N, CA and C atoms as a LAMMPS dump frame, in Angstrom:
ITEM: TIMESTEP
0
ITEM: NUMBER OF ATOMS
336
ITEM: BOX BOUNDS ff ff ff
-5.0000000000000000e+02 5.0000000000000000e+02
-5.0000000000000000e+02 5.0000000000000000e+02
-5.0000000000000000e+02 5.0000000000000000e+02
ITEM: ATOMS id mol type element x y z
1 1 1 N 427.161 -353.89 453.67
2 1 2 C 428.407 -353.24 454.006
3 1 3 C 429.399 -353.445 452.862
4 2 1 N 430.109 -352.395 452.531
5 2 2 C 431.071 -352.465 451.433
6 2 3 C 432.354 -353.157 451.884
7 3 1 N 433.201 -353.506 450.921
8 3 2 C 434.434 -354.228 451.228
9 3 3 C 435.429 -353.384 452.006
10 4 1 N 435.345 -352.066 451.874
11 4 2 C 436.275 -351.21 452.602
12 4 3 C 435.713 -350.792 453.959
13 5 1 N 434.637 -351.467 454.404
14 5 2 C 434.021 -351.199 455.695
15 5 3 C 434.014 -352.468 456.532
16 6 1 N 434.041 -352.275 457.855
17 6 2 C 433.998 -353.427 458.754
18 6 3 C 433.504 -352.982 460.121
19 7 1 N 433.05 -353.952 460.894
20 7 2 C 432.695 -353.714 462.28
21 7 3 C 432.937 -355 463.054
22 8 1 N 433.193 -354.854 464.342
23 8 2 C 433.405 -356.039 465.159
24 8 3 C 432.058 -356.545 465.651
25 9 1 N 432.033 -357.791 466.014
26 9 2 C 430.815 -358.447 466.465
27 9 3 C 430.246 -357.724 467.688
28 10 1 N 429 -357.291 467.602
29 10 2 C 428.321 -356.647 468.715
30 10 3 C 428.425 -355.134 468.745
31 11 1 N 429.338 -354.557 467.987
32 11 2 C 429.515 -353.102 467.974
33 11 3 C 428.576 -352.479 466.952
34 12 1 N 428.005 -351.332 467.301
35 12 2 C 427.121 -350.63 466.372
36 12 3 C 427.882 -349.755 465.392
37 13 1 N 429.132 -349.428 465.728
38 13 2 C 429.927 -348.542 464.883
39 13 3 C 430.519 -349.299 463.7
40 14 1 N 430.447 -348.672 462.538
41 14 2 C 431.051 -349.219 461.321
42 14 3 C 432.232 -348.33 460.97
43 15 1 N 433.345 -348.962 460.649
44 15 2 C 434.559 -348.223 460.298
45 15 3 C 434.895 -348.469 458.837
46 16 1 N 435.457 -347.446 458.226
47 16 2 C 435.816 -347.496 456.808
48 16 3 C 437.263 -347.042 456.661
49 17 1 N 437.959 -347.594 455.674
50 17 2 C 439.331 -347.175 455.41
51 17 3 C 439.311 -345.728 454.931
52 18 1 N 440.157 -344.909 455.519
53 18 2 C 440.283 -343.518 455.086
54 18 3 C 440.854 -343.503 453.672
55 19 1 N 440.219 -342.808 452.734
56 19 2 C 440.729 -342.791 451.356
57 19 3 C 442.112 -342.153 451.231
58 20 1 N 442.519 -341.371 452.234
59 20 2 C 443.826 -340.709 452.195
60 20 3 C 444.914 -341.486 452.93
61 21 1 N 444.631 -342.719 453.34
62 21 2 C 445.61 -343.489 454.116
63 21 3 C 446.841 -343.8 453.266
64 22 1 N 447.982 -343.771 453.923
65 22 2 C 449.254 -344.07 453.266
66 22 3 C 449.919 -345.251 453.967
67 23 1 N 450.783 -345.916 453.248
68 23 2 C 451.497 -347.081 453.773
69 23 3 C 452.251 -346.731 455.058
70 24 1 N 452.911 -345.591 455.066
71 24 2 C 453.725 -345.236 456.221
72 24 3 C 452.883 -344.848 457.43
73 25 1 N 451.661 -344.394 457.207
74 25 2 C 450.749 -344.145 458.322
75 25 3 C 450.415 -345.452 459.024
76 26 1 N 450.192 -346.49 458.229
77 26 2 C 449.895 -347.802 458.803
78 26 3 C 451.08 -348.326 459.601
79 27 1 N 452.263 -348.219 459.047
80 27 2 C 453.458 -348.709 459.733
81 27 3 C 453.707 -347.927 461.025
82 28 1 N 453.472 -346.619 461.006
83 28 2 C 453.644 -345.801 462.211
84 28 3 C 452.645 -346.17 463.3
85 29 1 N 451.466 -346.628 462.914
86 29 2 C 450.428 -346.985 463.88
87 29 3 C 450.594 -348.403 464.419
88 30 1 N 451.581 -349.144 463.932
89 30 2 C 451.827 -350.479 464.459
90 30 3 C 451.422 -351.612 463.547
91 31 1 N 450.943 -351.306 462.357
92 31 2 C 450.603 -352.359 461.408
93 31 3 C 451.89 -353.005 460.905
94 32 1 N 451.805 -354.286 460.599
95 32 2 C 452.935 -355.038 460.063
96 32 3 C 452.584 -355.447 458.643
97 33 1 N 453.517 -355.223 457.727
98 33 2 C 453.282 -355.584 456.328
99 33 3 C 453.555 -357.066 456.15
100 34 1 N 452.562 -357.771 455.636
101 34 2 C 452.691 -359.204 455.416
102 34 3 C 452.804 -359.539 453.949
103 35 1 N 452.525 -360.792 453.654
104 35 2 C 452.558 -361.239 452.263
105 35 3 C 451.502 -360.52 451.438
106 36 1 N 451.783 -360.359 450.163
107 36 2 C 450.848 -359.731 449.217
108 36 3 C 450.45 -358.318 449.629
109 37 1 N 451.335 -357.629 450.312
110 37 2 C 451.09 -356.241 450.728
111 37 3 C 449.851 -356.077 451.602
112 38 1 N 449.536 -357.079 452.41
113 38 2 C 448.481 -356.947 453.4
114 38 3 C 449.102 -356.354 454.663
115 39 1 N 448.343 -355.508 455.332
116 39 2 C 448.808 -354.9 456.57
117 39 3 C 447.959 -355.44 457.71
118 40 1 N 448.62 -355.904 458.779
119 40 2 C 447.907 -356.503 459.903
120 40 3 C 448.288 -355.806 461.196
121 41 1 N 447.287 -355.6 462.02
122 41 2 C 447.477 -355.051 463.353
123 41 3 C 446.847 -356.027 464.331
124 42 1 N 447.592 -356.398 465.34
125 42 2 C 447.073 -357.295 466.367
126 42 3 C 447.452 -356.697 467.712
127 43 1 N 446.443 -356.287 468.48
128 43 2 C 446.681 -355.631 469.758
129 43 3 C 445.892 -356.326 470.863
130 44 1 N 446.504 -356.491 472.032
131 44 2 C 445.759 -357.046 473.163
132 44 3 C 444.74 -356.034 473.666
133 45 1 N 443.593 -356.543 474.06
134 45 2 C 442.559 -355.69 474.641
135 45 3 C 442.381 -356.125 476.082
136 46 1 N 442.769 -355.244 476.977
137 46 2 C 442.645 -355.515 478.397
138 46 3 C 442.449 -354.194 479.106
139 47 1 N 441.54 -354.165 480.036
140 47 2 C 441.305 -352.937 480.764
141 47 3 C 442.371 -352.637 481.79
142 48 1 N 443.171 -353.634 482.155
143 48 2 C 444.15 -353.427 483.218
144 48 3 C 445.587 -353.547 482.729
145 49 1 N 445.93 -354.674 482.137
146 49 2 C 447.313 -354.898 481.721
147 49 3 C 447.352 -355.591 480.364
148 50 1 N 448.173 -355.1 479.429
149 50 2 C 448.26 -355.766 478.121
150 50 3 C 448.903 -357.147 478.201
151 51 1 N 449.569 -357.434 479.32
152 51 2 C 450.213 -358.74 479.48
153 51 3 C 449.234 -359.799 479.963
154 52 1 N 448.073 -359.354 480.427
155 52 2 C 447.07 -360.283 480.938
156 52 3 C 445.765 -360.126 480.156
157 53 1 N 445.875 -359.888 478.861
158 53 2 C 444.699 -359.614 478.033
159 53 3 C 443.901 -360.884 477.765
160 54 1 N 442.588 -360.743 477.829
161 54 2 C 441.704 -361.863 477.497
162 54 3 C 441.326 -361.868 476.026
163 55 1 N 441.462 -360.71 475.37
164 55 2 C 441.006 -360.572 473.991
165 55 3 C 442.091 -359.936 473.123
166 56 1 N 441.972 -360.147 471.809
167 56 2 C 442.86 -359.525 470.829
168 56 3 C 442.018 -358.781 469.8
169 57 1 N 442.454 -357.585 469.442
170 57 2 C 441.858 -356.85 468.332
171 57 3 C 442.711 -357.132 467.113
172 58 1 N 442.092 -357.66 466.062
173 58 2 C 442.805 -357.971 464.825
174 58 3 C 442.201 -357.147 463.694
175 59 1 N 443.065 -356.397 463.014
176 59 2 C 442.631 -355.578 461.884
177 59 3 C 443.527 -355.905 460.703
178 60 1 N 442.917 -356.158 459.552
179 60 2 C 443.662 -356.438 458.329
180 60 3 C 443.189 -355.489 457.239
181 61 1 N 444.153 -354.865 456.575
182 61 2 C 443.876 -354.001 455.426
183 61 3 C 444.596 -354.609 454.239
184 62 1 N 443.85 -354.84 453.166
185 62 2 C 444.411 -355.557 452.022
186 62 3 C 445.196 -354.64 451.101
187 63 1 N 445.831 -355.282 450.144
188 63 2 C 446.615 -354.59 449.125
189 63 3 C 445.757 -353.541 448.427
190 64 1 N 446.314 -352.377 448.231
191 64 2 C 445.578 -351.304 447.572
192 64 3 C 444.572 -350.622 448.476
193 65 1 N 444.55 -350.981 449.762
194 65 2 C 443.653 -350.387 450.757
195 65 3 C 442.187 -350.512 450.355
196 66 1 N 441.817 -351.641 449.761
197 66 2 C 440.451 -351.806 449.274
198 66 3 C 439.572 -352.658 450.188
199 67 1 N 440.159 -353.49 451.035
200 67 2 C 439.388 -354.361 451.919
201 67 3 C 439.822 -354.147 453.367
202 68 1 N 438.834 -354.12 454.254
203 68 2 C 439.083 -353.969 455.683
204 68 3 C 438.41 -355.119 456.413
205 69 1 N 439.153 -355.761 457.311
206 69 2 C 438.589 -356.813 458.159
207 69 3 C 438.943 -356.488 459.599
208 70 1 N 437.97 -356.654 460.49
209 70 2 C 438.185 -356.405 461.914
210 70 3 C 437.542 -357.521 462.712
211 71 1 N 438.203 -357.903 463.808
212 71 2 C 437.643 -358.923 464.685
213 71 3 C 438.227 -358.776 466.078
214 72 1 N 437.435 -359.144 467.057
215 72 2 C 437.934 -359.296 468.42
216 72 3 C 437.876 -360.788 468.704
217 73 1 N 439.021 -361.341 469.082
218 73 2 C 439.136 -362.785 469.266
219 73 3 C 439.589 -363.11 470.683
220 74 1 N 439.586 -364.41 470.993
221 74 2 C 440.154 -364.85 472.26
222 74 3 C 441.68 -364.756 472.19
223 75 1 N 442.358 -365.135 473.272
224 75 2 C 443.82 -365.004 473.313
225 75 3 C 444.513 -365.788 472.214
226 76 1 N 443.931 -366.909 471.814
227 76 2 C 444.561 -367.724 470.774
228 76 3 C 444.416 -367.087 469.395
229 77 1 N 443.448 -366.194 469.243
230 77 2 C 443.225 -365.535 467.966
231 77 3 C 442.382 -366.343 467.003
232 78 1 N 441.819 -367.44 467.47
233 78 2 C 441.079 -368.339 466.583
234 78 3 C 439.565 -368.154 466.619
235 79 1 N 439.032 -367.67 467.732
236 79 2 C 437.582 -367.604 467.885
237 79 3 C 437.115 -366.155 467.962
238 80 1 N 436.22 -365.785 467.061
239 80 2 C 435.64 -364.451 467.021
240 80 3 C 434.667 -364.305 468.191
241 81 1 N 434.816 -363.237 468.989
242 81 2 C 433.996 -363.07 470.184
243 81 3 C 433.253 -361.743 470.172
244 82 1 N 432.145 -361.716 470.905
245 82 2 C 431.364 -360.5 471.101
246 82 3 C 431.613 -360.027 472.529
247 83 1 N 432.472 -359.026 472.7
248 83 2 C 432.776 -358.555 474.053
249 83 3 C 431.623 -357.746 474.639
250 84 1 N 430.686 -357.341 473.813
251 84 2 C 429.548 -356.573 474.302
252 84 3 C 428.556 -357.447 475.061
253 85 1 N 428.603 -358.749 474.879
254 85 2 C 427.705 -359.658 475.582
255 85 3 C 428.294 -360.163 476.891
256 86 1 N 429.606 -360.091 477.022
257 86 2 C 430.265 -360.644 478.203
258 86 3 C 430.021 -359.825 479.456
259 87 1 N 430.168 -360.484 480.589
260 87 2 C 430.051 -359.803 481.871
261 87 3 C 431.398 -359.176 482.211
262 88 1 N 431.36 -358.054 482.871
263 88 2 C 432.571 -357.364 483.333
264 88 3 C 433.537 -357.068 482.194
265 89 1 N 433.033 -356.612 481.058
266 89 2 C 433.914 -356.296 479.926
267 89 3 C 433.932 -354.799 479.62
268 90 1 N 433.432 -353.974 480.532
269 90 2 C 433.411 -352.531 480.284
270 90 3 C 434.817 -351.989 480.052
271 91 1 N 435.79 -352.427 480.824
272 91 2 C 437.156 -351.918 480.651
273 91 3 C 437.736 -352.365 479.313
274 92 1 N 437.4 -353.576 478.862
275 92 2 C 437.863 -354.048 477.561
276 92 3 C 437.204 -353.272 476.421
277 93 1 N 435.925 -352.953 476.575
278 93 2 C 435.224 -352.157 475.565
279 93 3 C 435.842 -350.761 475.483
280 94 1 N 436.153 -350.182 476.641
281 94 2 C 436.806 -348.868 476.653
282 94 3 C 438.17 -348.926 475.975
283 95 1 N 438.91 -349.996 476.198
284 95 2 C 440.224 -350.169 475.573
285 95 3 C 440.088 -350.296 474.052
286 96 1 N 439.077 -351.041 473.609
287 96 2 C 438.807 -351.18 472.173
288 96 3 C 438.46 -349.821 471.562
289 97 1 N 437.583 -349.065 472.225
290 97 2 C 437.185 -347.741 471.72
291 97 3 C 438.391 -346.798 471.676
292 98 1 N 439.279 -346.888 472.68
293 98 2 C 440.483 -346.065 472.692
294 98 3 C 441.356 -346.376 471.481
295 99 1 N 441.512 -347.661 471.173
296 99 2 C 442.338 -348.06 470.028
297 99 3 C 441.727 -347.567 468.719
298 100 1 N 440.413 -347.648 468.588
299 100 2 C 439.766 -347.185 467.365
300 100 3 C 439.861 -345.659 467.24
301 101 1 N 439.769 -344.942 468.353
302 101 2 C 439.959 -343.483 468.312
303 101 3 C 441.378 -343.134 467.889
304 102 1 N 442.352 -343.912 468.363
305 102 2 C 443.746 -343.71 467.962
306 102 3 C 443.899 -343.877 466.451
307 103 1 N 443.267 -344.908 465.886
308 103 2 C 443.354 -345.142 464.442
309 103 3 C 442.64 -344.042 463.646
310 104 1 N 441.599 -343.469 464.229
311 104 2 C 440.932 -342.338 463.578
312 104 3 C 441.817 -341.096 463.601
313 105 1 N 442.5 -340.865 464.723
314 105 2 C 443.405 -339.715 464.82
315 105 3 C 444.568 -339.832 463.841
316 106 1 N 445.006 -341.059 463.572
317 106 2 C 446.107 -341.295 462.635
318 106 3 C 445.626 -341.31 461.179
319 107 1 N 444.338 -341.027 460.957
320 107 2 C 443.729 -340.985 459.616
321 107 3 C 443.831 -342.324 458.891
322 108 1 N 443.624 -343.4 459.628
323 108 2 C 443.638 -344.734 459.032
324 108 3 C 442.214 -345.206 458.774
325 109 1 N 441.323 -344.97 459.737
326 109 2 C 439.919 -345.347 459.561
327 109 3 C 439.029 -344.137 459.829
328 110 1 N 437.808 -344.24 459.32
329 110 2 C 436.776 -343.228 459.534
330 110 3 C 435.573 -343.946 460.125
331 111 1 N 434.999 -343.373 461.188
332 111 2 C 433.78 -343.949 461.764
333 111 3 C 432.595 -343.494 460.937
334 112 1 N 431.746 -344.446 460.528
335 112 2 C 430.547 -344.126 459.737
336 112 3 C 429.359 -343.933 460.641
C-alpha cells in the first residue's frame, strides 16, 4: 500500500487521498489543522447516538497531502480496534461507511 493510501483494521476497502483535494475542502468537512500543516479528523462512531459512542474514527492527512492514516479506536483513542470482528457492531460499521461516503462526496478520498 502506498503512503497516500490507508484502510482501517478489518475493512476490505482501501482509500486514497484525492489528488484534487484542497485545504478548504478538508476544513469544510470537519478536519482540524494541526502542527506542521497536518489535518486531523476525529469523529465518534455510534449507530445510535454520537454522545454514547464506543469507537472513534481518526483520519490524518499530512502536509502536502502525501500521507493518509486511518484508524478506528476505542473511546480513549489509544487502542486500534477491528469493529468487523465485534458482536453487534453492524450499526457502527454502517456509521463508518456513511462517514467514508461523505468524505468521498466532498472529494477528499477515493475508494480503490
